[in-house]
C-alpha positions in Angstrom: 82.1 168.2 76.5 86.1 168.6 75.9 87.8 165.6 74.7 91.0 164.2 76.2 94.2 163.6 73.9 93.4 160.1 73.5 89.6 161.4 72.2 88.1 160.1 75.2 85.6 162.9 76.8 86.7 164.4 80.0 83.4 163.2 81.9 81.4 160.4 82.4 78.2 160.2 83.6 77.4 157.9 86.3 73.4 157.4 86.8 71.7 156.1 90.5 68.6 153.8 90.5 66.4 156.6 90.7 67.5 158.2 87.3 70.0 161.4 88.8 73.0 162.0 86.7 76.1 162.8 88.3 78.7 163.8 85.4 82.3 163.4 87.3 86.0 163.9 85.6 86.7 160.8 83.9 90.4 160.3 86.0 88.2 160.3 89.1 85.6 157.6 87.9 88.9 155.5 86.7 89.9 155.0 90.6 86.8 152.6 90.5 88.3 149.3 89.1 84.6 148.4 88.1 84.1 151.4 86.3 87.5 151.3 84.8 86.6 147.8 82.9 83.5 149.4 82.1 85.0 152.6 80.5 87.8 150.9 78.7 88.0 152.0 75.4 89.4 148.4 74.7 86.2 146.8 75.9 82.8 146.5 73.8 80.7 147.5 76.6 77.9 149.9 75.7 79.2 152.4 78.7 82.3 152.8 76.9 80.4 154.0 74.0 78.1 155.9 75.4 80.3 157.3 78.3 77.4 156.9 80.7 77.1 154.1 83.6 74.0 153.2 85.2 74.2 152.1 88.6 71.2 150.2 89.3 72.1 148.9 92.6 73.1 152.6 94.2 70.7 155.4 95.2 71.2 158.8 94.5 72.2 159.9 98.1 74.8 156.8 98.0 75.9 157.7 94.3 76.7 161.3 95.5 78.6 160.4 98.4 80.7 157.8 96.1 81.7 160.3 93.8 82.8 162.7 96.7 84.8 159.7 97.4 86.5 159.2 94.2 87.1 162.7 94.0 88.9 162.8 97.3 90.7 159.8 96.4 92.1 161.2 93.4 92.8 164.7 95.1 94.9 162.5 97.7 95.9 159.7 95.6 99.9 161.3 95.4 100.0 162.4 98.8 102.5 160.3 101.0 101.8 162.8 104.2 98.7 162.8 106.7 95.7 162.4 104.7 92.1 163.5 106.3 89.7 161.2 107.2 86.6 161.1 104.5 83.8 162.4 106.4 81.0 159.7 106.2 77.4 159.7 108.2 77.6 156.6 110.3 73.9 155.8 108.6 75.1 155.6 105.2 78.5 153.1 106.3 76.7 149.6 105.3 75.1 150.8 101.9 78.5 152.5 100.8 80.4 149.8 102.0 78.2 147.7 99.8 78.6 150.1 97.1 82.7 150.4 97.8 82.8 146.8 97.3 80.8 146.6 93.8 82.6 149.4 92.4 85.9 148.3 93.9 87.3 151.2 95.7 
C-alpha cells in the first residue's frame, strides 16, 4: 500500500463483526470522529499502529453501507450546492442509525 506524505497508509481496514474486511481510503475513514480518534498518530491505540479497526458491533452488511456513506460524505463535503439523497434501505435504518451514532458520523 502506498504511503501519504506524512508516512500514514493511504488505506485502512475496517473489519466487521462477522470477519469481513473493507479497505477504504484513510481520508474517508477520518470523516468518522470515532475512527479519527482511533487512527490518530498521536494516540496509543493499536488501531493506529496496525491500520486496522475491528468493529465488533457492526455486521458486514451494515459496515458496507457505512463505507458507502463515508465515501458519499467525502465526495460531497466541499459541495455547497444540491447534494443528492443517500440511498438507504428502510429495513437497515435503525441499525445504521446506531452505527452512525457509535462512529460519530
